[in-house]
N, CA, C and O atoms as a Tripos MOL2 file, in Angstrom:
@<TRIPOS>MOLECULE
protein
  236   235    59     0     0
PROTEIN
NO_CHARGES

@<TRIPOS>ATOM
      1 N          -5.6300  -12.1860  -14.2930 N.3       1 MET1
      2 CA         -6.5260  -12.0000  -13.1620 C.3       1 MET1
      3 C          -6.5110  -10.5230  -12.7520 C.2       1 MET1
      4 O          -5.4590   -9.8840  -12.7410 O.2       1 MET1
      5 N          -7.6640  -10.0010  -12.4230 N.am      2 ILE2
      6 CA         -7.7770   -8.5990  -12.0310 C.3       2 ILE2
      7 C          -7.4390   -8.4560  -10.5520 C.2       2 ILE2
      8 O          -7.9330   -9.1950   -9.7000 O.2       2 ILE2
      9 N          -6.5830   -7.4830  -10.2810 N.am      3 ASP3
     10 CA         -6.1210   -7.2340   -8.9230 C.3       3 ASP3
     11 C          -7.1000   -6.3120   -8.2020 C.2       3 ASP3
     12 O          -7.5240   -5.2970   -8.7550 O.2       3 ASP3
     13 N          -7.4530   -6.6610   -6.9860 N.am      4 LYS4
     14 CA         -8.2960   -5.8030   -6.1570 C.3       4 LYS4
     15 C          -7.4430   -4.6270   -5.6780 C.2       4 LYS4
     16 O          -6.2490   -4.7860   -5.4230 O.2       4 LYS4
     17 N          -8.0520   -3.4580   -5.5590 N.am      5 HIS5
     18 CA         -7.3340   -2.2820   -5.0860 C.3       5 HIS5
     19 C          -7.8470   -1.8840   -3.7040 C.2       5 HIS5
     20 O          -9.0490   -1.8850   -3.4390 O.2       5 HIS5
     21 N          -6.8970   -1.5450   -2.8350 N.am      6 LEU6
     22 CA         -7.2190   -1.1990   -1.4550 C.3       6 LEU6
     23 C          -7.0680    0.2950   -1.2380 C.2       6 LEU6
     24 O          -6.0620    0.8870   -1.6290 O.2       6 LEU6
     25 N          -8.0590    0.9000   -0.6190 N.am      7 ARG7
     26 CA         -7.9610    2.3060   -0.2440 C.3       7 ARG7
     27 C          -7.1310    2.4100    1.0240 C.2       7 ARG7
     28 O          -6.8670    1.4010    1.6780 O.2       7 ARG7
     29 N          -6.7180    3.6190    1.3760 N.am      8 ARG8
     30 CA         -5.7840    3.8100    2.4860 C.3       8 ARG8
     31 C          -6.2230    3.1670    3.8060 C.2       8 ARG8
     32 O          -5.3990    2.5120    4.4440 O.2       8 ARG8
     33 N          -7.4740    3.3180    4.2470 N.am      9 PRO9
     34 CA         -7.8530    2.6750    5.5190 C.3       9 PRO9
     35 C          -7.6410    1.1560    5.4950 C.2       9 PRO9
     36 O          -7.2360    0.5720    6.5010 O.2       9 PRO9
     37 N          -7.9080    0.5220    4.3640 N.am     10 ALA10
     38 CA         -7.6980   -0.9270    4.2530 C.3      10 ALA10
     39 C          -6.2100   -1.2650    4.2750 C.2      10 ALA10
     40 O          -5.8120   -2.2910    4.8260 O.2      10 ALA10
     41 N          -5.3850   -0.3980    3.6730 N.am     11 VAL11
     42 CA         -3.9280   -0.6130    3.6950 C.3      11 VAL11
     43 C          -3.4160   -0.4550    5.1230 C.2      11 VAL11
     44 O          -2.5730   -1.2340    5.5700 O.2      11 VAL11
     45 N          -3.9160    0.5380    5.8340 N.am     12 GLU12
     46 CA         -3.5230    0.7250    7.2320 C.3      12 GLU12
     47 C          -3.8730   -0.5140    8.0590 C.2      12 GLU12
     48 O          -3.0740   -0.9720    8.8760 O.2      12 GLU12
     49 N          -5.0600   -1.0430    7.8400 N.am     13 GLU13
     50 CA         -5.4960   -2.2190    8.5940 C.3      13 GLU13
     51 C          -4.6570   -3.4430    8.2370 C.2      13 GLU13
     52 O          -4.2850   -4.2180    9.1180 O.2      13 GLU13
     53 N          -4.3590   -3.6210    6.9570 N.am     14 ALA14
     54 CA         -3.5990   -4.7890    6.5090 C.3      14 ALA14
     55 C          -2.1540   -4.7580    6.9880 C.2      14 ALA14
     56 O          -1.5740   -5.7970    7.3020 O.2      14 ALA14
     57 N          -1.5730   -3.5570    7.0440 N.am     15 THR15
     58 CA         -0.1520   -3.4470    7.3920 C.3      15 THR15
     59 C           0.0940   -3.1180    8.8490 C.2      15 THR15
     60 O           1.1740   -3.3910    9.3720 O.2      15 THR15
     61 N          -0.8920   -2.5340    9.5100 N.am     16 GLY16
     62 CA         -0.7010   -2.0760   10.8850 C.3      16 GLY16
     63 C           0.0290   -0.7480   10.9620 C.2      16 GLY16
     64 O           0.4060   -0.3060   12.0470 O.2      16 GLY16
     65 N           0.2310   -0.1070    9.8140 N.am     17 LEU17
     66 CA          0.9220    1.1830    9.7660 C.3      17 LEU17
     67 C          -0.0770    2.3330    9.8180 C.2      17 LEU17
     68 O          -1.2210    2.1970    9.3860 O.2      17 LEU17
     69 N           0.3660    3.4530   10.3470 N.am     18 SER18
     70 CA         -0.4720    4.6560   10.3440 C.3      18 SER18
     71 C          -0.3450    5.3540    8.9920 C.2      18 SER18
     72 O           0.5310    5.0300    8.1910 O.2      18 SER18
     73 N          -1.2200    6.3010    8.7590 N.am     19 ARG19
     74 CA         -1.1990    7.0840    7.5220 C.3      19 ARG19
     75 C           0.1620    7.7440    7.3390 C.2      19 ARG19
     76 O           0.7510    7.6720    6.2600 O.2      19 ARG19
     77 N           0.6580    8.3850    8.3870 N.am     20 SER20
     78 CA          1.9270    9.1010    8.2780 C.3      20 SER20
     79 C           3.0930    8.1380    8.0200 C.2      20 SER20
     80 O           4.0170    8.4760    7.2800 O.2      20 SER20
     81 N           3.0570    6.9650    8.6120 N.am     21 ALA21
     82 CA          4.1250    5.9810    8.3950 C.3      21 ALA21
     83 C           4.1130    5.4920    6.9520 C.2      21 ALA21
     84 O           5.1740    5.3180    6.3520 O.2      21 ALA21
     85 N           2.9380    5.2690    6.3910 N.am     22 ILE22
     86 CA          2.8260    4.8290    5.0000 C.3      22 ILE22
     87 C           3.4420    5.8730    4.0800 C.2      22 ILE22
     88 O           4.2500    5.5360    3.2150 O.2      22 ILE22
     89 N           3.0710    7.1340    4.2560 N.am     23 TYR23
     90 CA          3.5810    8.1770    3.3700 C.3      23 TYR23
     91 C           5.0610    8.4470    3.5930 C.2      23 TYR23
     92 O           5.7670    8.8120    2.6530 O.2      23 TYR23
     93 N           5.5410    8.2770    4.8130 N.am     24 GLU24
     94 CA          6.9810    8.4380    5.0720 C.3      24 GLU24
     95 C           7.7700    7.3410    4.3660 C.2      24 GLU24
     96 O           8.7900    7.6200    3.7350 O.2      24 GLU24
     97 N           7.3080    6.0960    4.4670 N.am     25 LEU25
     98 CA          7.9790    4.9930    3.7890 C.3      25 LEU25
     99 C           7.9280    5.1630    2.2710 C.2      25 LEU25
    100 O           8.8950    4.8480    1.5780 O.2      25 LEU25
    101 N           6.8060    5.6600    1.7550 N.am     26 MET26
    102 CA          6.7050    5.9090    0.3140 C.3      26 MET26
    103 C           7.7270    6.9530   -0.1240 C.2      26 MET26
    104 O           8.3420    6.8140   -1.1810 O.2      26 MET26
    105 N           7.9110    7.9980    0.6840 N.am     27 SER27
    106 CA          8.8600    9.0510    0.3150 C.3      27 SER27
    107 C          10.2960    8.5310    0.3020 C.2      27 SER27
    108 O          11.1470    9.0690   -0.4060 O.2      27 SER27
    109 N          10.5630    7.4830    1.0870 N.am     28 LYS28
    110 CA         11.8920    6.8660    1.1220 C.3      28 LYS28
    111 C          12.0370    5.7540    0.0920 C.2      28 LYS28
    112 O          13.1090    5.1620   -0.0360 O.2      28 LYS28
    113 N          10.9610    5.4640   -0.6470 N.am     29 GLY29
    114 CA         11.0010    4.3900   -1.6340 C.3      29 GLY29
    115 C          10.9160    3.0020   -1.0320 C.2      29 GLY29
    116 O          11.3250    2.0240   -1.6570 O.2      29 GLY29
    117 N          10.3840    2.9110    0.1880 N.am     30 GLN30
    118 CA         10.3210    1.6410    0.8980 C.3      30 GLN30
    119 C           8.9080    1.0740    1.0110 C.2      30 GLN30
    120 O           8.6880    0.0950    1.7230 O.2      30 GLN30
    121 N           7.9580    1.6780    0.3180 N.am     31 PHE31
    122 CA          6.5750    1.2150    0.3450 C.3      31 PHE31
    123 C           5.9930    1.4470   -1.0350 C.2      31 PHE31
    124 O           6.3210    2.4410   -1.6810 O.2      31 PHE31
    125 N           5.1270    0.5410   -1.5050 N.am     32 PRO32
    126 CA          4.5520    0.6950   -2.8460 C.3      32 PRO32
    127 C           3.7670    2.0050   -2.9930 C.2      32 PRO32
    128 O           3.1180    2.4650   -2.0540 O.2      32 PRO32
    129 N           3.8410    2.5770   -4.1640 N.am     33 ARG33
    130 CA          3.0760    3.7860   -4.4740 C.3      33 ARG33
    131 C           1.6720    3.3870   -4.9270 C.2      33 ARG33
    132 O           1.4950    2.3430   -5.5550 O.2      33 ARG33
    133 N           0.6830    4.2090   -4.6100 N.am     34 PRO34
    134 CA         -0.6820    3.9040   -5.0540 C.3      34 PRO34
    135 C          -0.8570    4.2370   -6.5320 C.2      34 PRO34
    136 O          -0.0320    4.9280   -7.1300 O.2      34 PRO34
    137 N          -1.9300    3.7380   -7.0990 N.am     35 VAL35
    138 CA         -2.3060    4.0850   -8.4640 C.3      35 VAL35
    139 C          -3.4930    5.0380   -8.3970 C.2      35 VAL35
    140 O          -4.3030    4.9710   -7.4730 O.2      35 VAL35
    141 N          -3.5870    5.9130   -9.3720 N.am     36 LYS36
    142 CA         -4.6740    6.8750   -9.4110 C.3      36 LYS36
    143 C          -5.9170    6.2170   -9.9850 C.2      36 LYS36
    144 O          -5.8700    5.6390  -11.0710 O.2      36 LYS36
    145 N          -7.0190    6.2990   -9.2680 N.am     37 LEU37
    146 CA         -8.2860    5.7470   -9.7440 C.3      37 LEU37
    147 C          -9.0970    6.8150  -10.4590 C.2      37 LEU37
    148 O          -9.6760    6.5660  -11.5160 O.2      37 LEU37
    149 N          -9.1330    8.0070   -9.8740 N.am     38 THR38
    150 CA         -9.8210    9.1570  -10.4570 C.3      38 THR38
    151 C          -8.9420   10.3740  -10.1980 C.2      38 THR38
    152 O          -7.7860   10.2340   -9.7980 O.2      38 THR38
    153 N          -9.4810   11.5550  -10.4230 N.am     39 GLY39
    154 CA         -8.7210   12.7710  -10.1950 C.3      39 GLY39
    155 C          -8.2180   12.9160   -8.7660 C.2      39 GLY39
    156 O          -7.1420   13.4710   -8.5430 O.2      39 GLY39
    157 N          -8.9780   12.4270   -7.8010 N.am     40 LYS40
    158 CA         -8.6040   12.5810   -6.3910 C.3      40 LYS40
    159 C          -8.3950   11.2600   -5.6580 C.2      40 LYS40
    160 O          -7.7410   11.2350   -4.6150 O.2      40 LYS40
    161 N          -8.9260   10.1860   -6.1720 N.am     41 ALA41
    162 CA         -8.8840    8.9040   -5.4670 C.3      41 ALA41
    163 C          -7.6870    8.0590   -5.8890 C.2      41 ALA41
    164 O          -7.3870    7.9220   -7.0750 O.2      41 ALA41
    165 N          -7.0070    7.4930   -4.8830 N.am     42 VAL42
    166 CA         -5.9090    6.5660   -5.1370 C.3      42 VAL42
    167 C          -6.1510    5.2810   -4.3580 C.2      42 VAL42
    168 O          -6.9180    5.2620   -3.3950 O.2      42 VAL42
    169 N          -5.4940    4.2140   -4.7800 N.am     43 ALA43
    170 CA         -5.5890    2.9290   -4.0940 C.3      43 ALA43
    171 C          -4.3370    2.1260   -4.4080 C.2      43 ALA43
    172 O          -3.6460    2.3850   -5.3930 O.2      43 ALA43
    173 N          -4.0620    1.1650   -3.5680 N.am     44 TRP44
    174 CA         -2.8990    0.3030   -3.7450 C.3      44 TRP44
    175 C          -3.3640   -1.0420   -4.2640 C.2      44 TRP44
    176 O          -4.3500   -1.5830   -3.7640 O.2      44 TRP44
    177 N          -2.6710   -1.6020   -5.2670 N.am     45 PRO45
    178 CA         -3.0050   -2.9680   -5.6940 C.3      45 PRO45
    179 C          -2.7660   -3.9330   -4.5310 C.2      45 PRO45
    180 O          -1.7290   -3.8860   -3.8690 O.2      45 PRO45
    181 N          -3.7280   -4.7910   -4.3030 N.am     46 GLU46
    182 CA         -3.6370   -5.7430   -3.1900 C.3      46 GLU46
    183 C          -2.3800   -6.6040   -3.3140 C.2      46 GLU46
    184 O          -1.7600   -6.9470   -2.3080 O.2      46 GLU46
    185 N          -2.0070   -6.9510   -4.5400 N.am     47 SER47
    186 CA         -0.8160   -7.7830   -4.7420 C.3      47 SER47
    187 C           0.4530   -7.0550   -4.3130 C.2      47 SER47
    188 O           1.3750   -7.6890   -3.7990 O.2      47 SER47
    189 N           0.5210   -5.7410   -4.5110 N.am     48 ALA48
    190 CA          1.7030   -4.9660   -4.1040 C.3      48 ALA48
    191 C           1.8240   -4.9370   -2.5840 C.2      48 ALA48
    192 O           2.9260   -5.0240   -2.0430 O.2      48 ALA48
    193 N           0.6920   -4.8140   -1.8990 N.am     49 ILE49
    194 CA          0.7130   -4.8130   -0.4300 C.3      49 ILE49
    195 C           1.0810   -6.1980    0.0910 C.2      49 ILE49
    196 O           1.8680   -6.3190    1.0300 O.2      49 ILE49
    197 N           0.5180   -7.2440   -0.5130 N.am     50 ALA50
    198 CA          0.8290   -8.6110   -0.0940 C.3      50 ALA50
    199 C           2.3150   -8.9090   -0.3080 C.2      50 ALA50
    200 O           2.9460   -9.5470    0.5350 O.2      50 ALA50
    201 N           2.8720   -8.4550   -1.4260 N.am     51 GLU51
    202 CA          4.2950   -8.6630   -1.7010 C.3      51 GLU51
    203 C           5.1580   -7.9140   -0.6900 C.2      51 GLU51
    204 O           6.1570   -8.4480   -0.2090 O.2      51 GLU51
    205 N           4.7760   -6.6800   -0.3650 N.am     52 TRP52
    206 CA          5.5200   -5.8820    0.6180 C.3      52 TRP52
    207 C           5.4990   -6.5840    1.9890 C.2      52 TRP52
    208 O           6.5210   -6.6580    2.6710 O.2      52 TRP52
    209 N           4.3330   -7.0910    2.3770 N.am     53 LEU53
    210 CA          4.2300   -7.8020    3.6570 C.3      53 LEU53
    211 C           5.0710   -9.0800    3.6540 C.2      53 LEU53
    212 O           5.7040   -9.4040    4.6600 O.2      53 LEU53
    213 N           5.0830   -9.8020    2.5440 N.am     54 ALA54
    214 CA          5.8680  -11.0270    2.4390 C.3      54 ALA54
    215 C           7.3590  -10.7320    2.5580 C.2      54 ALA54
    216 O           8.1020  -11.5020    3.1660 O.2      54 ALA54
    217 N           7.7950   -9.6120    1.9750 N.am     55 GLU55
    218 CA          9.2050   -9.2160    2.0840 C.3      55 GLU55
    219 C           9.5600   -8.9150    3.5280 C.2      55 GLU55
    220 O          10.6620   -9.2390    3.9690 O.2      55 GLU55
    221 N           8.6430   -8.2970    4.2790 N.am     56 ARG56
    222 CA          8.9060   -7.9880    5.6900 C.3      56 ARG56
    223 C           9.0080   -9.2670    6.4940 C.2      56 ARG56
    224 O           9.8550   -9.3830    7.3790 O.2      56 ARG56
    225 N           8.1510  -10.2260    6.1930 N.am     57 ALA57
    226 CA          8.1600  -11.4880    6.9380 C.3      57 ALA57
    227 C           9.4400  -12.2840    6.6610 C.2      57 ALA57
    228 O           9.9390  -12.9820    7.5440 O.2      57 ALA57
    229 N           9.9650  -12.1820    5.4510 N.am     58 ALA58
    230 CA         11.1770  -12.9080    5.0770 C.3      58 ALA58
    231 C          12.4250  -12.2760    5.6840 C.2      58 ALA58
    232 O          13.4410  -12.9510    5.8540 O.2      58 ALA58
    233 N          12.3570  -10.9960    6.0100 N.am     59 ALA59
    234 CA         13.5450  -10.2880    6.5270 C.3      59 ALA59
    235 C          13.8440  -10.6290    7.9630 C.2      59 ALA59
    236 O          14.8070  -10.1150    8.5310 O.2      59 ALA59
@<TRIPOS>BOND
     1     1     2 1
     2     2     3 1
     3     3     4 2
     4     3     5 am
     5     5     6 1
     6     6     7 1
     7     7     8 2
     8     7     9 am
     9     9    10 1
    10    10    11 1
    11    11    12 2
    12    11    13 am
    13    13    14 1
    14    14    15 1
    15    15    16 2
    16    15    17 am
    17    17    18 1
    18    18    19 1
    19    19    20 2
    20    19    21 am
    21    21    22 1
    22    22    23 1
    23    23    24 2
    24    23    25 am
    25    25    26 1
    26    26    27 1
    27    27    28 2
    28    27    29 am
    29    29    30 1
    30    30    31 1
    31    31    32 2
    32    31    33 am
    33    33    34 1
    34    34    35 1
    35    35    36 2
    36    35    37 am
    37    37    38 1
    38    38    39 1
    39    39    40 2
    40    39    41 am
    41    41    42 1
    42    42    43 1
    43    43    44 2
    44    43    45 am
    45    45    46 1
    46    46    47 1
    47    47    48 2
    48    47    49 am
    49    49    50 1
    50    50    51 1
    51    51    52 2
    52    51    53 am
    53    53    54 1
    54    54    55 1
    55    55    56 2
    56    55    57 am
    57    57    58 1
    58    58    59 1
    59    59    60 2
    60    59    61 am
    61    61    62 1
    62    62    63 1
    63    63    64 2
    64    63    65 am
    65    65    66 1
    66    66    67 1
    67    67    68 2
    68    67    69 am
    69    69    70 1
    70    70    71 1
    71    71    72 2
    72    71    73 am
    73    73    74 1
    74    74    75 1
    75    75    76 2
    76    75    77 am
    77    77    78 1
    78    78    79 1
    79    79    80 2
    80    79    81 am
    81    81    82 1
    82    82    83 1
    83    83    84 2
    84    83    85 am
    85    85    86 1
    86    86    87 1
    87    87    88 2
    88    87    89 am
    89    89    90 1
    90    90    91 1
    91    91    92 2
    92    91    93 am
    93    93    94 1
    94    94    95 1
    95    95    96 2
    96    95    97 am
    97    97    98 1
    98    98    99 1
    99    99   100 2
   100    99   101 am
   101   101   102 1
   102   102   103 1
   103   103   104 2
   104   103   105 am
   105   105   106 1
   106   106   107 1
   107   107   108 2
   108   107   109 am
   109   109   110 1
   110   110   111 1
   111   111   112 2
   112   111   113 am
   113   113   114 1
   114   114   115 1
   115   115   116 2
   116   115   117 am
   117   117   118 1
   118   118   119 1
   119   119   120 2
   120   119   121 am
   121   121   122 1
   122   122   123 1
   123   123   124 2
   124   123   125 am
   125   125   126 1
   126   126   127 1
   127   127   128 2
   128   127   129 am
   129   129   130 1
   130   130   131 1
   131   131   132 2
   132   131   133 am
   133   133   134 1
   134   134   135 1
   135   135   136 2
   136   135   137 am
   137   137   138 1
   138   138   139 1
   139   139   140 2
   140   139   141 am
   141   141   142 1
   142   142   143 1
   143   143   144 2
   144   143   145 am
   145   145   146 1
   146   146   147 1
   147   147   148 2
   148   147   149 am
   149   149   150 1
   150   150   151 1
   151   151   152 2
   152   151   153 am
   153   153   154 1
   154   154   155 1
   155   155   156 2
   156   155   157 am
   157   157   158 1
   158   158   159 1
   159   159   160 2
   160   159   161 am
   161   161   162 1
   162   162   163 1
   163   163   164 2
   164   163   165 am
   165   165   166 1
   166   166   167 1
   167   167   168 2
   168   167   169 am
   169   169   170 1
   170   170   171 1
   171   171   172 2
   172   171   173 am
   173   173   174 1
   174   174   175 1
   175   175   176 2
   176   175   177 am
   177   177   178 1
   178   178   179 1
   179   179   180 2
   180   179   181 am
   181   181   182 1
   182   182   183 1
   183   183   184 2
   184   183   185 am
   185   185   186 1
   186   186   187 1
   187   187   188 2
   188   187   189 am
   189   189   190 1
   190   190   191 1
   191   191   192 2
   192   191   193 am
   193   193   194 1
   194   194   195 1
   195   195   196 2
   196   195   197 am
   197   197   198 1
   198   198   199 1
   199   199   200 2
   200   199   201 am
   201   201   202 1
   202   202   203 1
   203   203   204 2
   204   203   205 am
   205   205   206 1
   206   206   207 1
   207   207   208 2
   208   207   209 am
   209   209   210 1
   210   210   211 1
   211   211   212 2
   212   211   213 am
   213   213   214 1
   214   214   215 1
   215   215   216 2
   216   215   217 am
   217   217   218 1
   218   218   219 1
   219   219   220 2
   220   219   221 am
   221   221   222 1
   222   222   223 1
   223   223   224 2
   224   223   225 am
   225   225   226 1
   226   226   227 1
   227   227   228 2
   228   227   229 am
   229   229   230 1
   230   230   231 1
   231   231   232 2
   232   231   233 am
   233   233   234 1
   234   234   235 1
   235   235   236 2
@<TRIPOS>SUBSTRUCTURE
     1 MET1         2 RESIDUE 1 A MET
     2 ILE2         6 RESIDUE 1 A ILE
     3 ASP3        10 RESIDUE 1 A ASP
     4 LYS4        14 RESIDUE 1 A LYS
     5 HIS5        18 RESIDUE 1 A HIS
     6 LEU6        22 RESIDUE 1 A LEU
     7 ARG7        26 RESIDUE 1 A ARG
     8 ARG8        30 RESIDUE 1 A ARG
     9 PRO9        34 RESIDUE 1 A PRO
    10 ALA10       38 RESIDUE 1 A ALA
    11 VAL11       42 RESIDUE 1 A VAL
    12 GLU12       46 RESIDUE 1 A GLU
    13 GLU13       50 RESIDUE 1 A GLU
    14 ALA14       54 RESIDUE 1 A ALA
    15 THR15       58 RESIDUE 1 A THR
    16 GLY16       62 RESIDUE 1 A GLY
    17 LEU17       66 RESIDUE 1 A LEU
    18 SER18       70 RESIDUE 1 A SER
    19 ARG19       74 RESIDUE 1 A ARG
    20 SER20       78 RESIDUE 1 A SER
    21 ALA21       82 RESIDUE 1 A ALA
    22 ILE22       86 RESIDUE 1 A ILE
    23 TYR23       90 RESIDUE 1 A TYR
    24 GLU24       94 RESIDUE 1 A GLU
    25 LEU25       98 RESIDUE 1 A LEU
    26 MET26      102 RESIDUE 1 A MET
    27 SER27      106 RESIDUE 1 A SER
    28 LYS28      110 RESIDUE 1 A LYS
    29 GLY29      114 RESIDUE 1 A GLY
    30 GLN30      118 RESIDUE 1 A GLN
    31 PHE31      122 RESIDUE 1 A PHE
    32 PRO32      126 RESIDUE 1 A PRO
    33 ARG33      130 RESIDUE 1 A ARG
    34 PRO34      134 RESIDUE 1 A PRO
    35 VAL35      138 RESIDUE 1 A VAL
    36 LYS36      142 RESIDUE 1 A LYS
    37 LEU37      146 RESIDUE 1 A LEU
    38 THR38      150 RESIDUE 1 A THR
    39 GLY39      154 RESIDUE 1 A GLY
    40 LYS40      158 RESIDUE 1 A LYS
    41 ALA41      162 RESIDUE 1 A ALA
    42 VAL42      166 RESIDUE 1 A VAL
    43 ALA43      170 RESIDUE 1 A ALA
    44 TRP44      174 RESIDUE 1 A TRP
    45 PRO45      178 RESIDUE 1 A PRO
    46 GLU46      182 RESIDUE 1 A GLU
    47 SER47      186 RESIDUE 1 A SER
    48 ALA48      190 RESIDUE 1 A ALA
    49 ILE49      194 RESIDUE 1 A ILE
    50 ALA50      198 RESIDUE 1 A ALA
    51 GLU51      202 RESIDUE 1 A GLU
    52 TRP52      206 RESIDUE 1 A TRP
    53 LEU53      210 RESIDUE 1 A LEU
    54 ALA54      214 RESIDUE 1 A ALA
    55 GLU55      218 RESIDUE 1 A GLU
    56 ARG56      222 RESIDUE 1 A ARG
    57 ALA57      226 RESIDUE 1 A ALA
    58 ALA58      230 RESIDUE 1 A ALA
    59 ALA59      234 RESIDUE 1 A ALA
């Protein structure tokens, strides 16, 4: 199955995190890294965000 990819505004909305919080968590290895779509565009696989949210709910 093909995974939908979310751009940063959609990730912010899904997680409730701000842009700076997302990048801070990524730098600490506590948030999924995006994949490169083009030379400048990145997005997060929807499944990676859903898994990250599920881990938070279980904690």
